[in-house]
C-alpha positions in Angstrom: 188.1 155.9 7.8 186.5 154.7 11.1 187.4 156.1 14.5 187.7 154.1 17.7 186.8 155.8 21.0 186.1 154.9 24.6 182.4 154.8 25.5 180.0 153.8 28.3 178.0 151.0 26.6 174.7 149.9 28.2 173.9 146.3 27.3 170.4 145.7 28.9 167.7 147.4 30.9 168.6 148.1 34.5 172.3 147.2 34.2 175.1 149.6 34.6 177.3 150.4 31.5 180.6 148.9 30.7 183.5 151.0 29.4 184.1 149.6 25.9 185.9 150.5 22.7 183.4 151.8 20.2 184.0 152.0 16.4 182.4 155.1 14.8 182.0 155.1 11.0 183.2 157.8 8.8 180.5 160.5 8.6 178.1 159.8 5.7 176.1 162.4 3.7 174.7 165.0 6.0 176.6 163.8 9.1 179.4 165.0 11.3 181.8 163.5 13.8 182.0 165.5 17.0 184.8 165.1 19.6 183.1 165.6 23.0 184.5 168.0 25.6 181.7 167.3 28.1 178.4 165.5 28.5 175.7 166.2 31.1 174.0 163.3 32.9 170.2 163.9 32.5 167.3 162.2 34.1 166.1 161.1 30.7 169.3 159.0 30.4 168.3 157.3 33.7 164.7 156.7 32.3 166.2 155.1 29.2 168.5 152.8 31.2 165.8 151.6 33.6 163.1 151.0 31.1 160.8 154.0 31.7 161.5 154.9 28.1 162.0 152.4 25.4 165.5 151.8 24.2 167.2 149.2 21.9 170.4 147.6 23.2 173.3 147.7 23.3 173.4 151.5 23.3 175.5 154.5 24.2 173.2 156.9 26.1 173.9 160.6 26.9 172.2 163.4 24.9 173.5 166.6 26.4 176.9 167.4 25.0 179.3 169.9 23.5 182.6 169.6 21.7 184.4 170.2 18.5 183.6 169.1 14.9 186.4 166.8 13.8 185.1 165.6 10.5 182.2 166.5 8.2 180.5 164.2 5.6 179.4 165.0 2.1 176.6 167.6 1.7 177.5 169.4 5.0 178.2 173.1 4.1 177.4 175.0 7.3 179.9 173.3 9.6 183.7 173.0 9.4 186.3 171.0 11.3 187.5 172.8 14.4 184.2 174.5 15.1 182.8 174.2 18.6 179.3 173.0 18.8 176.4 172.0 21.1 174.4 168.8 20.4 170.7 168.9 19.8 169.1 165.6 20.7 165.8 166.3 18.8 166.7 168.0 15.5 163.8 169.2 13.5 163.3 168.1 9.9 161.7 171.5 9.1 159.3 169.7 6.7 156.7 167.7 8.7 153.3 169.0 9.7 154.4 170.1 13.2 157.5 171.9 12.0 155.4 173.8 9.4 153.1 174.8 12.3 156.0 176.4 14.1 156.3 173.5 16.6 159.8 172.0 15.8 159.9 170.5 19.3 157.2 168.1 18.2 158.9 167.1 14.9 157.7 163.7 13.7 161.3 162.8 12.7 163.3 164.2 15.6 164.2 160.8 16.9 164.6 158.9 13.6 168.3 158.5 14.6 167.3 156.1 17.4 165.8 153.5 15.0 169.0 152.2 13.5 172.5 151.4 14.9 175.1 154.2 14.5 178.3 152.4 15.5 179.8 149.0 16.4 181.7 147.3 19.1 185.1 146.0 18.1 183.5 142.5 17.6 181.1 143.9 15.1 178.0 144.1 17.4 175.8 147.0 16.2 175.2 149.8 18.8 172.4 152.3 19.1 172.6 156.0 20.1 170.4 157.0 23.0 168.1 159.8 21.8 170.0 159.8 18.5 173.1 161.3 20.2 175.4 158.9 22.1 177.2 161.5 24.1 178.6 159.2 26.8 181.6 158.6 24.5 184.7 160.4 23.6 183.2 161.2 20.2 179.9 160.6 18.3 178.6 160.7 14.8 175.3 162.6 14.4 173.2 164.3 11.8 174.5 167.8 10.9 171.0 169.0 11.9 171.7 167.8 15.4 174.6 170.2 15.8 174.4 173.9 16.7 177.4 176.2 16.6 178.4 177.1 20.2 178.1 180.9 20.5 181.3 182.8 21.2 182.3 183.3 24.8 180.8 180.0 26.1 183.1 177.3 27.5 182.2 174.0 25.9 183.1 172.2 29.2 180.0 173.7 30.7 178.2 174.7 27.5 177.0 171.1 27.2 174.1 171.8 29.6 172.8 174.3 27.1 171.7 171.4 24.8 169.1 170.0 27.2 168.8 171.3 30.8 169.1 175.0 30.1 167.1 175.3 26.9 164.4 173.1 28.4 164.2 175.1 31.6 164.4 178.5 29.9 161.9 177.4 27.3 159.4 176.2 29.9 159.4 179.6 31.4 159.5 181.8 28.3 158.0 179.6 25.5 155.4 177.5 27.3 154.4 179.4 30.4 155.2 182.8 29.1 155.8 184.0 32.6 155.5 187.8 33.0 157.5 190.1 35.3 155.9 190.3 38.7 154.1 187.0 38.5 154.6 184.4 41.3 156.1 181.0 40.5 156.9 177.8 42.3 159.5 175.3 40.9 159.0 171.7 42.1 162.2 169.7 41.7 165.8 171.1 41.6 167.8 168.8 39.4 169.6 170.2 36.4 166.4 171.2 34.5 164.7 172.5 37.7 167.7 174.8 38.4 167.5 176.1 34.9 163.7 176.8 35.3 164.6 178.6 38.5 167.2 180.8 36.9 165.0 181.6 33.9 162.1 182.5 36.2 164.4 184.9 38.1 165.6 186.5 34.9 162.0 186.9 33.7 161.2 188.8 36.9 159.1 186.3 38.9 158.3 187.2 42.5 157.9 185.6 44.8 159.9 182.7 43.4 159.5 179.6 45.5 161.8 176.6 45.2 160.7 173.1 46.4 162.8 169.9 46.7 162.9 166.8 48.8 166.5 167.6 49.9 167.0 170.5 52.4 170.7 170.5 51.2 169.6 172.3 48.0 168.4 175.5 49.8 171.6 177.4 49.6 172.1 176.7 45.9 168.4 177.5 45.2 168.6 180.9 46.9 171.9 181.7 45.2 170.2 181.2 41.8 167.2 183.4 42.6 164.7 181.7 44.9 163.1 184.1 47.4 161.8 181.1 49.4 162.7 177.5 49.8 160.4 174.6 51.0 161.3 171.0 51.7 158.6 168.9 49.9 156.0 167.2 52.1 152.3 166.7 52.1 151.6 170.3 53.0 153.7 171.9 50.3 150.7 173.4 48.5 149.5 175.0 51.7 152.9 176.6 52.3 153.0 177.9 48.7 149.6 179.5 49.3 150.8 181.1 52.5 153.6 182.8 50.5 151.3 184.0 47.8 148.6 185.9 49.5 146.5 182.8 50.2 145.6 182.4 46.5 148.4 180.2 45.2 151.1 180.9 42.7 150.5 182.2 39.2 152.7 179.5 37.8 153.9 176.1 38.9 156.6 174.2 37.1 156.7 170.4 37.8 160.2 169.2 37.1 160.2 165.7 38.6 158.0 163.6 36.4 155.7 162.1 39.1 152.0 162.1 39.3 152.0 163.1 42.9 154.2 166.1 42.2 151.9 167.1 39.3 149.0 167.1 41.7 151.0 169.2 44.2 151.7 171.7 41.5 148.0 171.8 40.6 147.1 172.4 44.2 149.7 175.1 44.5 148.5 177.5 41.8 145.7 180.0 42.1 142.4 179.8 40.2 143.2 180.6 36.6 146.9 179.7 37.2 149.1 177.6 35.0 150.8 174.3 35.7 153.7 173.5 33.3 154.8 169.8 33.4 158.4 169.7 32.4 159.4 166.4 34.1 159.3 163.2 32.1 157.4 160.5 34.0 156.1 156.9 33.5 153.1 156.0 31.3 151.9 153.9 34.3 151.9 156.9 36.7 148.5 158.4 36.3 147.2 161.8 37.5 143.5 162.2 38.2 141.2 165.3 38.4 137.5 165.5 39.1 135.3 167.2 36.6 134.1 169.9 39.0 137.6 171.1 40.0 138.6 171.3 36.3 135.7 173.6 35.7 135.7 175.6 38.9 139.5 176.2 39.3 139.9 177.5 35.7 143.5 176.3 35.7 145.6 175.2 32.8 147.8 172.1 32.8 150.2 171.9 29.9 153.0 169.6 28.9 156.3 171.0 27.8 158.5 169.0 25.4 162.1 170.2 25.2 161.1 173.6 26.5 158.7 174.1 23.6 161.9 175.4 22.0 163.7 175.7 18.7 167.3 175.2 19.8 168.7 176.7 16.6 166.9 179.9 17.6 167.0 179.8 21.4 170.5 178.7 22.2 172.1 181.8 20.6 169.6 183.8 22.7 170.6 181.9 25.8 174.2 182.7 25.1 173.5 186.4 25.6 172.2 185.7 29.1 175.2 183.4 29.9 177.7 186.1 28.8 175.9 188.8 30.8 176.0 186.6 33.9 172.2 186.3 34.2 172.4 182.6 33.6 175.1 180.8 35.6 175.9 177.4 33.9 178.7 176.4 36.2 176.6 176.9 39.3 174.3 174.1 38.1 177.1 171.6 37.9 177.5 170.0 41.3 179.6 167.0 40.2 182.3 166.7 37.6 183.0 163.0 36.8 184.9 160.8 34.4 183.0 158.5 32.0 183.3 155.7 34.6 181.3 157.8 37.0 178.0 157.6 35.1 176.5 154.9 37.4 177.1 156.9 40.5 175.6 160.0 38.8 172.4 157.9 38.1 172.4 156.9 41.8 172.6 160.5 42.9 169.7 161.4 40.6 167.6 158.6 41.9 168.2 159.8 45.5 167.5 163.4 44.6 171.0 164.5 45.5 173.0 167.3 43.7 172.3 169.2 40.5 173.9 168.3 37.2 176.7 165.8 36.9 179.0 166.6 34.1 181.2 164.0 32.3 184.5 165.7 31.4 186.6 164.3 28.5 190.3 164.9 28.2 190.5 166.6 31.6 
C-alpha cells in the first residue's frame, strides 16, 4: 500500500522547491520505508539544485537523515519496523572491484538509486531521489543497504548529521589524512563538514589546530569545538598559518569549501612534505594549477576524499562512541533548526557562508 507524505520537490535547476504531496510506493524486495525525524541541509544539496552536479527533475533532494523504519520489503532480514536508523547516501554493493579492494566509498553502484524514479506526485509524475535518498520529505523509500542502525544513546533528531557531515569530516582526518597526535592542522571552511573535521582533528590530538573561514562570526564556535587559533580568510591566510606553525606550514590542511582558490591556499599553507586533503565538492569548471617545479620541490601530497574515505557501516558505530563520551558534539554543529519550508533560506545561508548545519525537523 502506498504512503503519501509532504516533501520539498525541486522541479528544475536553479529554482526553489515547492512543498508537494509525494506518493511513496510500498517497499519492494530489499527496500525499506523510513519515517524521517530530521534531515541535514548539506552543500551537496545546493550543488545539485544549482546544476554544479547533474540531477534529473523533478526530484526530492536531501541525503543526510535519520528516522525510524516503518515498513520493510521482502528479503530484508536485518531491519525491523520501529528501529531507529541513519541514512547512508552511498551504500556499497560489496561486490564491485572497488569494494573488493577495501574502498567502498568508491563503489561503482553507490548511486544506482539516482538513475530511476522512486516515487510520484499525486498526478502521477515520476520523481527522482537526490543522491538516492530523498530526505527532504516526511518519509522515504530506500535500499536496505542505505540504512544503518542508529547506535544506542544517539538522539535521531541530531543523529542525522552522522550520515554525511560527521562521517565525512571524521573520515577525512582519520581515514584519508591519518593525522597523528601532535601534528599541526588547518581547516579551511567551517560549514557542517568543516566543523566535523575540526572536531575530529581535536580528538585526534592536532596542535596547533587552526580554523579558517570567511566569516568572523564563526570564531567563537570554532574555538569552542577545539580550534587553538582562528583566521578570517584573505589573501595572506597561508602566511598567517606559517606564522603559527614555526614558519614551516602545517602538517595537514583540510580544504572543505570546494573552490580552486581555497585548494591553492591549502597547498600554500602546508609545509614541505605536508598533506592537503580536499574534502569540499567543487565545480568541474573550477581548475587548480601547479607548476612542475613546485610539485617536485615541495614534496607535498594533494589527495581527494570522497565521503571521508569511509565505510559508514563500520565507522558510524565507532563515531557513536565519541558522541556518547562527549568528544564529538553533534548539537553544537547545528546552528539553525528549520521546518521543511525553510530549505531555500538554508541554501541562501550556505551560499553566503553563514552558520553551520541547518537541520530540518519533522514532527516537531
